[in-house]
N, C-alpha and C positions, 0 to 999 in steps of 0.2 A: 389627547387634544392636540398635540403638536402634529401628529400624523393628519388629522382632520384638516387643520389649517394648511398644511402643505398641499394636501390634495386639492382643496377648494383654490388656493392660489395658483397651483399648476394648471388647473382647468381653466381658470381665467386667463392665464398666460397664454395657453395653447389657442383658446378662442380668439384673443385679440390679436396675437402674432400671425396667425395664418390667414387671417382676413386682410392683413395690411401688407403682406409680402408678396411681390410679384416674381415669377420665374426669371425675368431678364432685368431686375431692378439694378442688379449689380454688374450685369455683362457690360463689356466695353464694346465700343463701335466695331472693332475688328471681329469680336466674337459674334456679333450680329451679322457681319459681313459673311463670315464662314458659314454661318447657319443658313443664310439665303443662298449662297453659292452651291453648297452641297445639297440643299434641299432641292434646288432646281435640278441638279444632276441626278439625284435619287429618283425624283419624279419622272425624268426622261427615261432612265434606265428601266424603271418598272413599267412604264407605258410601252416602251418598245418590246420588252420581254413578253408582255400581255399580248401585244399585237402579233408577234410571232407565234405565240402559242394558239391564239384563236384562230388564225389563218391556216394552222396545221404546217407552218413552215419552221417550227422550232428545231426540229431534228435535222434541218438542212442548213442550219447557220454555219456549220463547219465545212460544207461540201461544195460550196460555190467555187467557181474557177478561180476567183480572185483571192481565195483565202485558204486553198488547200495546200499551198506551198509552205512547207517548214523551212524556217530560216536556219542559218548555219550556227545558230546558238541554242538550238534545241527547242524552239517554240513553235507551236502552231498557232498563229495569231488569233483565230476565232475559235478557240477551244472551249466555247461556252463560258468563258470566264475562268477556266481552270489554269492555274500556273503550273507549267511543267518544265521550265526552263529559266533563263535569266535575261533574255532580251528579245524584244518583239520587233516586227517590221515596222517601218515608218507609216505613220498614219496616212490613210487614203480617204480623203473626204468625200469620194464618190462611191466608196464601198461601205455598205451597210454593216457588214461583219467587222470591218476595221473600226468604224465609229462605234459600234457596240462594244467592242473590246475596251476602247478608251473610256467610255462612260461606265463600263462594269468595274474596271480597275479603280476608277476615280470614286465610284460608289463605295467600294470596299474601304478604300483609303479615307473617305469621309466618315463611315461608320466607325472606324478605329478612333479617329479624332473625337467623335461623339462620345465614345466609350471613355476616352480620356478625360473629357470635360465632366462627365458624370462622376468618375472616380475622384476628381479634384474637387468639385463643388458641390455635388449632391450624393456622396456615398451613402450606402445603406446603414453604416455604423460610424460613430466618431472615429476620426483618426487617432492613432495611438502614438505615444512618445517612443523614441528609439531607447533601447537599453543595450549596454555593452557588457559582455563577459568574455574576459580574455581567454578563458578556456574554450569556450563555445567557438569563438572566432578561429583559433587555431585548430580546433577539432574539424570544423568544416573545411578549412584550407587543406589540412592533411588528408582528410577523407577523398576529397575530389582529386587531389594529385595521386594518391595511392590507387584509386579507382581508375583514373585516366592511365596511369602507368601500367596497372595490372591487367586491364581489360580493354584497352583501346590503342595500344601501341600497334602501328601498322607500317608496313613498308609504304613509301611515299607513292610508289607505282599502284599500290593497292587502293590507296586513298584516292588517287586519280581516277582509277577505274570506278570506284564506288561513288564518287561525287557526281550529283546530278546537275552541277552548275560549275562554271568556269569563271572565277573572278577576273582573271586576265582578260578574256575576251569581252566580258560584260563591262569591264571598267575601261576599256580601251588602253590597256597597259598600266592601269593604276586607278585608285580611287575608292578606298575604304575609308574607315573612320579617320585615319591619319593622313589620307591624301597620298598614300604610298603608291607609287606606280610599280607594277611587276613587270617582268619580261618573262614571255613563255619559254624562252630558249636560253638555258644558262650559258651555253657557248657563246651566244651573241654578245654578252657582256665582255667576253674575251677579246672582242674586236679592239679593245682599248690597250691591248698589250702592245708594247713598243717593239721595234725591230730587234732589239737585243734579246728580248724574250723569245721572239720567234726563232732567233739564232740557237738559243739554248734548247728550244723544243727539237730542233733538227738534230741536235747532238746527243739526243735520247737521255738527257739528264732530268727529264721532268716527266711525271706520270702523264698519261693521255688525258685530254680534256674531260671533265666529268659530264654526266647527263644532267638535264635540268632537275631531275629528282635527287641528285647526289652533290649539287653545287653548294658552295658555302652560302649561307643565308637563302637557301632555296624558298620558294612560295609556301611550301607545307610547313617548313620550320618557322617562317615569320608568322604565318596564321596561328601556329601553336603558341608562339611567343605573345602575341596579342591576346590569345585566348586565356592563358593563365593570369597574365597581368590584368585582363578585364574582370576575371572572376574575383581576384583580390580587391580591385578597385570597387566593384559593386558591393562586396561584402563589407568593406570599409565604410561605404556610405550607409548600408542598411543598419549597421550596429553602431554607427558613429564611433569607430575605433580610432580616436585621436591620437593614441600612443604609437600607431604605425604610420603616421602622417608622413614622416620623412621618406620611409620607403615607397609610399604611394606617389610621392612627388617625383621619385626617380622614374617610376612607371610612366608618368605624363612626359618626362624628359625623353624616354624611349620612343613614345608615340611621335612626338615632334621630330625626334632624329630621324624617324623613318620617313616623314614627310620629305626631308631634304634628300635622303638616300634613294628613295623610290623614285620620286619625281625626276631628280637628276639623271638616274639611269634610264628612265623612259625617254626623256628628251634627247639624251645623247644617242641612244640606240635608233630610235625612229626618226629623229629629226622633224618631228610634227609639232610645229608651233601654231597651228591653225586656230582660228576663232571657235570652231567647233570643238576642238579639244578642251579649251578653256571653259566654254559653256557646259560641256558634259561633266567636267571636273567640279565646277561650281554648283551645278545641279546636284551631284552625288553628295557634296558636303552640306549643302544648305536648303535642299528642297524640304525635308521633313522638319527641320527646325524653323523655317520660315512659316510654315502652316502651324506649328506649335505655338509660335509667337503670336500669331493672329488669334488662334483659337483660345488661348488663355490670357491674352493681352499682356504677355511678358516682354521683357526687353531681350534683345539678341545677345547682350553681354552675360545674361543668366547662364546660358548654355555655352559657356567660354570655350569649350573644346572646339566648337564649330568656327567661331571667328578666329581662334588661334591657328587652326590648320589652314583656314582659307588665306589668312594674311601671309603665312609663310609659304604656302603654295605659290601665291603670286609673287613672292620674293624670288622663289626658285625660277619661276617662269621668266621674270624680267632679266635675271642674271643670265639665264641660258639664251633668251631670244636676242639680246643685244649682240650684234656681230655674229649671228649663229653660224654664218658660212665659214668663219675662222675657228669654230669650236674644236676642230680636229687638228689644229696646229699644236706645237709643243708647248708654248708659253700663254696663249691667249686666255684660255680658260683659267690658268692660275692667276693671271694678272686680274681677271674679273673677281675671282673669290677673294684676292687680297683687297680690292677696292670694297667689295661687299663686307669684308671683316672690319675695314676702316669705318664704313657707314654705321655698322652696328655698334662699334665702340663709341662713336660720337652721339648716337641716339640714346643709348642705355647706360654707358659707363662713364659719361662726362656730364658735368652739370652746365650745360651750355644752352639749354632751353630749345634745342633743336626738336626733341620729342614733342613737347607741346606745341611748337610752331607747325610741325608736320601733321599732327593729329587734331588740331583745334577745330577743323571744319566738321569732324565727324563725332567728336566727344564734347562732353559737357561736365560741369560740376553739380548738376542737379541730381538728387537722389532718385534712383529708380529700382525696380525689383531686380535684385541680383547685384546691385552696386549702390549700397547705402551712402557711400562717400562720393558718388558720382561716377559716371563712365570713364572719365579721363584717369582718375586714380586707379579705378578697377582695372582698365586696360594696361595701364603701365605696369601694375603689380602682376597680372597675369602673363604678360608678354616678357617682362624681366626675368621671370623664373627660368625661362627657356630660350633666352634671345640668342645664344650660341649654338643650340641644339641642331637647328636646321642646317647651318653652315657647316658644322661637324659631319652631319650626314652627307652633304654634298661632297666634302673632301674625302670621306671614306669611299663614296661611289667612284670619285675620279681615280682613286687608288685601288679600287676593287680587284682589277687584275693582278696587282702584286700580292694582295691578300690570297687570291686563289692560287696564284703561282707558288707562293710560300708553301701552302699545305701540299700542292702537288710535287714540289721539289723534295720536300721531306719524305713523303710517302713513296718516292721512287728510290729511296736508299734502303739499306738494310734495316731490319726492325730494331736492332740495337741503336744505330745512330739516329734513326728517326725518333725514337722515344727519348734519347738524350736530348735532342733539339726541342721536342715538344715539352718535355719536363722542365727544361731550363726556363723556356718562355712562360710556362704556367706558373712556375715558382715566382717570377717577376710579377705577373698579373695578381696572383694571390696575395702577395706581400703588399702591393698597392691597395688592394681591395681591404686588407686587414687594417692598414693605416687609415683609410677613408671610414671603415666601420667603427673604429675605435675613436675617431676624431670627429668629423662633421656629422656623421649619422647620429651620434649621441647628442647633438645639440638640441635645445628646445625649438619650437617651431620657427620663431622669428629669426633667431641667429642662423638657424639651418637654412632659411629661404636665401639669405644673402650669400651663402655658399654654393647653392645647387647649380647655378649657371656655369660654375668654374670646375666643380668636381663631380658633377652627376655623370659625365662620360666615363668615369672609372668603372663603376659597376656595370655599365653598359657594354664596354669593350671587353671586360672580363667575361661576361655572359657569353658574347659572340665567340670569343676564343674557345672557351671550355665547351660550349655546346657543339661546336664544329671540330672537336679534337680529333676525331677518327672518321673515315669513311662510313663506318657502320652507324655512327651517331648521326651522321648527316643524311642517312638513307631511311631513317625511321622517325616517325612523328606520332604524337598522341592525337588520335582522331577526335576525341571528344573536345579537347582544347582547340584543336583545328577548327571545329564547327563553331565553338563560341567566338573564335577569332574572326569569323566571316561577318558577324552582326555587331562588331564593337560600336559603330556609330548609332544603330537603332537601339541597342541595349542602354548605351549611355543616355540617350535623349529620353526614351520612355520611362526609365527608372524614376524620373522626376514626378511622373503623373499616374502610372498605372502599377507600379511596384512600391514605391514610396509616393508620398503626396506632399502638398504644401511646398512645392519645388524642392523635393527630396528632403524636406526637414521632418516629416512624420511618416508613419506607416499606414498603408492601406489596409483595411480590416474587412473581411468577409465572413469570418468565423470567430466572433468575439469569444475571449476566455480560452481559446485554444491556439496559442501563438504558433506552435510548429505546424499544425494542420493548416493554419491560415497561411503560413509561409509557403507551404506545398502548393495549395490551390493558387495563390496569387502569382507565385513563381512560374507555374505552369502557363497560366494565361499570358503572363508577361513575356515569357520566352517565345511562345507561340505567335504572338502578335508582332513581336520584334522581327522574327524571321519573315513574316509575312510582309512587314513593312520594307524590309530590305529588298524583297523580290519586286514589290509594287514600285518602289523608287527606280529600279533598273528597267522594269517594264515600260513605265511611262517615259522615262528618258529615252528609251529606244524608240518609241513611238513619236515623241515630240522633237527629239534632238538627234536625228540620224546624222550620217557623215555628209552633210551638205549645208554649207553656210547660210544660204537664202532660206532654206527650210527652218533651220535653227532660229534665225532672226525672226522669221514670220511667227513662229510657235511662241517665242518670248514675248513679242509685241501683243500677240492675241491674248496670251494669259495675262499679261499686265493690264491690258485694256479691260479685260473681263473682270478682273478683281477690282480695278478702279471703279468700274460701273457699279458693282455690287456695294462697294464702300460708300459711294456718294448716295446711293439709295439707302443705306443704314443711316448715314449721316442726316438725311432728310427725315427718315422715320423718327430718329432721336429729336430732331429739331421741332417737329409737331407733336411730341410727347405721346406717340402711340406705339412705344416699344413694348410688345407682347407677342406671345407665341401665335396668336392669331394673325397679326400682321405679317409676321415672318413667314408663316404658312402660305398666306395669299401671294405675297411676293414670289415665294418659291413656286407656287403652282403657276402663276402667270408666266413666269420666266421659263420654267420647265416646259409649259405648253408651247411656248414660242419656239424653243429649241427642239421639241418633239416634232413639230410640224416642219421645221427647217430640215431635220433629218430625213423625214419622209420625202419631202419634196426633191431632195438632192440625191437620194440613193435608193428609194423604194422601188421604183420602177425597174431600175437595173438589176436590183436583187431578185425581184419576182422573175424577171426574164431569165436570169441564170438558173434559178431553181427550176423552172420549166425546162430548160435545155438539158439539165442533168437528168431530171426525172424521165424526159421522153427518150433520152439515150439509154437509161435503163430498161425502159419499157421495150424499145427497139430490140435491145439484146435478149429480152426475155421472150416477146411475142413476135418478133420478126417485123414484117410490114404491116401488121393489123393496126389500122388507124383507129379503130373504135376505142381502144383503150386509151390511146393517147388523147384523143378528143375529149373523152369523158374526165380524164384527170385534169386536162387544161380548163374545161368548163367548170369543174368543181372548185379549182383554185381561184378562178376568176370571180366565182360566185361568193365564196368566203371573203375574198378581199373587198368586195364591193358592198357587202351587207352593212347595214346601219349598225348591227351588233358588234362587228368587229371594228368599226370606226369609232363608235361612241364609247365602248366599255374601257379600252386601254387607259385613256385619261382618267377615268373614274377609279381605276385600279391604281394608277400612280398617286391619286389624291388619297385614296384609302391608306397606301403605304406611309404617305406623309403624315396623315392623321394619327396612325399607330405610333410613329416616332414621336409625334408632338404629346401625345397622351403618356407615352413613357417618360418623356422629359418632364412633363408636369407632375406625374406620379412621384418620380424620384425627388423633385424639387419640394414637393408638399410633405412627403413621409420621410425623406432622407435627412442625413445631417448636412452641415454646410462645411465650407472651406475654413480653415483654422483662422480666427481673427478675435477681435474684442468681443466679450460676451455681451449679449442684449441686455439692457439694463433690467429687464424684468426676470433675469435669471436668479435674483435675490430670492425668489420663491423656493428655489432648491439649494440655496447655498449651505444650509444646515442640515440638509437631508442625507445624513451619513451616520457612520458609526466607527468605534474604535475596534479594530480586528487584530487578532493574534497573529504574530509572524514568527515562525519557527526558525530560528538561527542554525539549526543543525542539519537543515536539508543539504543536499549535495552542492547546490550553487554557493550557499553561505559559507560551507566548510572549505570549499575551493578558494574562495576569495580571502577567507581568513588566513589560510596557509601560505598563500602567495603574498599577501600585503603585510602580515603581521607574524608569520611564523608560527601560528597557532595549530596544534596537532589535534586537539579534541576540547569539547565543551564540557563545563561542569554540570550544566542543567539543560534540558530539551524539553520540548512540548510533551505532555501538558503541564509539566511543573516550572518551566522557566520561560514562558512566552514573553516577547516584547509586543507592545501594542502601537499601532499606527492608525492614524485617521484615513478613512476611505469614504468617498461619496458613493451613493447608490447610483445604479445605472438608470439614466434618464432616457426617454424616448428620443430617437434621433431627431425628430422633427422639432423638438424644443430648441435645438441648437445651442444647448447649454452644456459645453464641453469642459468640465473641471479637471485640471491636471496638475501634476507636480511641476514647479518651475525649477529648472536647473540654475546653477550659478551663473552661467553665461546669459540666460534669459533675464535673470534678476538684475545682473549688471547692465544689461541692454535697457531695461525699463527705469532703473534707478540712477543710472550715471549722471552725475553732476546735479542730482536733486537732493535736497535736505530732507531727512526724515527724523521725527522726534516722537518717542514713546513717552507718555506721561501716565504715571500710575504707581501701584504698589508692587509687592514682591512677585504676584502673579504676572503682572505686566512686564516685570524685569525678566522673568523666565521666558516670556514670549520674546522679549527683545534679544536675548541670548541665543534662542533657537533661530531667530531670523538671521543674526550674525553668522551662526555656524552654517546656515543654508547657503550663505555667500562666501564660503570658503575658509572662514577662520575658525577652525575647528576647536581651538583652545578657549573660546569664549565660553564663560559661565563656569570655568574649572574653579575648584575650591581654593580659595586664598585666605588664610587665617590672618594675614598681615594687613589686609585693607579693611575699610570701614564696612560695616554690614549694610547700612542704608545710606546710599550716596548716589549723586549723579554720575553718569558714565558717558565719556565722549570717544567717539571713533571716527576716523576718516578712511572710508574703504576705498581701495584701488588708488589712493592719493587724490581723489577728486570728488568723493561723495560723503558729506556729513551724515553720521548715523548715530544719534545720541538718545540717551535715556535720562529723564528727570524724575527724581524721586518725589512722589506727591501722593502719600498714603490715603489722605482724606479728600472728600469732594471739595472742601474749601481750598485745600492746597491746589488741586488741579484747576479750579476756577482761578486762583490767583496767577498761576503761570499762564493761563489763556489770556488773562487781562494784561499780563506784562508783554506777551507777543503782539497783541492788538495795539497797545500803547507805542511799542517800538516800531510798529509797521507804519505809523503815521509819520515817522521820519523818513527822509529821502534816501538815506545811506543804509537802512536796514531792509534786508530781504527776509520775508517771513518763510517759515519751513513750507516745502511743497506737499508734505504729508504728515498729518498728527494722528497718532493712535492713543486713545484714552482708555484706561482700564482701572477698575477699582470696585469698592463696595464692602470688601471684607473688613477693612479697618472701621469704616463707618458703622457697620453692624456690631462690631466688637466693642468699640469705645464710645460711640455716640448713641447707638440704638441698642444698648445691651439689655435694657429691660423695657417693658411696656411704660413704665413711669418716666424713663429717659425720653422715649419717643413723644409721650405727651408733653413733656417739659419743652422739648425742641419746638414742637407746634405752638 
């Protein structure tokens, strides 16, 4: 009977729920803006591709005179949309292949954003909660390190040859996730060596200058460094490994330190403080995060790594740009760094209100996604943790020649004296590292945070010294970790939506019930798309932000005007309450049609002419001066180009592509799950649809946890003789949006903090009360106590802020009396009624009041 009732209620729920829910009901204005913008781009790209195919010129899109030149970064710009390098030529608005490349790359980018939106808001299955297993966390960490060390250690020269992309050239000397600027030539850094060092060189007391692949902190080594830190950082997020939080915080310190070190090195060596350089770096750091914020309606502070590195990159730029012509004098840079240190101290380390004054124009106290206490507090918290790191990186960069010279001097001496010096230095480093590991590293989260800005440099410098201890160690890197390190920005950002979900709070599920298989599949897609996004970011930057100030400004203004125009359109659509996929599709088609026609008007004739010239040249080489073949091909091309078929079909094909995407979106919205949020009210149809299932405490995971946490070596009973039972909900269809899940202590605290909860009932209600208290972290609640009364009220104040009480009321009349007392007290102005009341009972009434049929009749 219960099953029939559940099925009937569920059917009613599905019928009513799906007829009232629109695909874009919960979409923000920025989400609709992105849908319209990339819808127009996709329409134009599909239409142009169709036009090229129908006219027979698809195979010639790479061979026109204006597009056959391969740039010095390894890209042929009109390679049919294929990405074979890292940087493209500047956009030529009169060249159809150049425009098509821009549209193609933008289309791929838009489709990845669409995929991330589907994963976040309309996934095929419910998002799952994270689970942490210490054994598994360290298993994966050791496995990757061992594999990387055993199978991917390569000489840096080998990695250089095998690599298909050069981060140095594509970043203009820097610009990965941490904004670190690289230099191609290790010896160029040594220009900072003073005259005394030059004199020592001439006296043959120093080893010769190293090659770029053998320099201290060479590019391959720093990419490897970022790679293994990024792996641990991502695994920490995936498993919610809070016990390694302090170590992960050090990794963030290292990233921010690299921002100061790399960008200082770049500015010092190149003396390039142009607007182009600033825009290119800001594009690298913020291009993807900007569109993610718009697509998902999130705040910038949610992806705190990007504002952190942007902020400190600008700090480095300002420090280096002021009086830049005097940067090569002995004291000017040191004076500027001293003033910077003073400003940092006043902003973060003194309670003068300067921090609030400086940032009040950009931050507020309003809660937003990613900053529940407001962006002002969130930014202070995030920036405080590493407010000295960038300056320390700059100081290290300024003294980098001394570090390099130190190694070279030691390595020019005899092996015995060399190792005596290195060992003595290493002993001091390790001693300091041990003091830090036994001290601040062991603190809990909040106390540790207060120490990180001042002691986080200890493990950082220790790693740098020990990693560069010998020339051989500097000459080799782990290629696997080096590859991971190239895409730290993209893997950090996209983990929020296509690896994890709910802004990295839950797990994306494609294969329910098979967590490791699911991890493999989701990780493969995640890594593939992250690498693709890194290439797209650099490609689009190369096309729109070349090394020309006026072109960069025009590109940025054009992009801003385009986005603003679509935003205004989305705002108007919302204002007239016609926010749906049909409207978005129509706006995209109209905008795409206008763009398509504009592209044809500006570039098609020149493209057609260049194709004819190339083909006629080929025919001349093949047939000599025979004009008949040439005339026949020219006439055929003109006929195809002028036919109604080739003119009318491309926009129809573009519209069909948009319709396919629209139907896909609608299908996932109808049949898929939803983003994590409050359950719909009608989910009560399924709240009791579950069962008690046995859990075997003797499995591998449980045994390992028992040994680590309690020192247990073996169990007395195992399945099927000693099962424990836990409640579990049956799987519901994803489209019900009824995602029941376990609530952790943190989530319960977030929901119940400063709210009063009262349980009223008998012994069974008391058991529920104790179970609820245990779920909130008080494990001893309900322990047997022979000294206390058996039936009595219980009072608790959780976390010092949340009343959580039980009132003994075994009979219905007792429960009614307590409720009347609450209502009576609520009439007074000083009494605050409970926020939540849970009633339970019936057993005592059946036992003592309704014991027999005669008792029941007597009561009536």
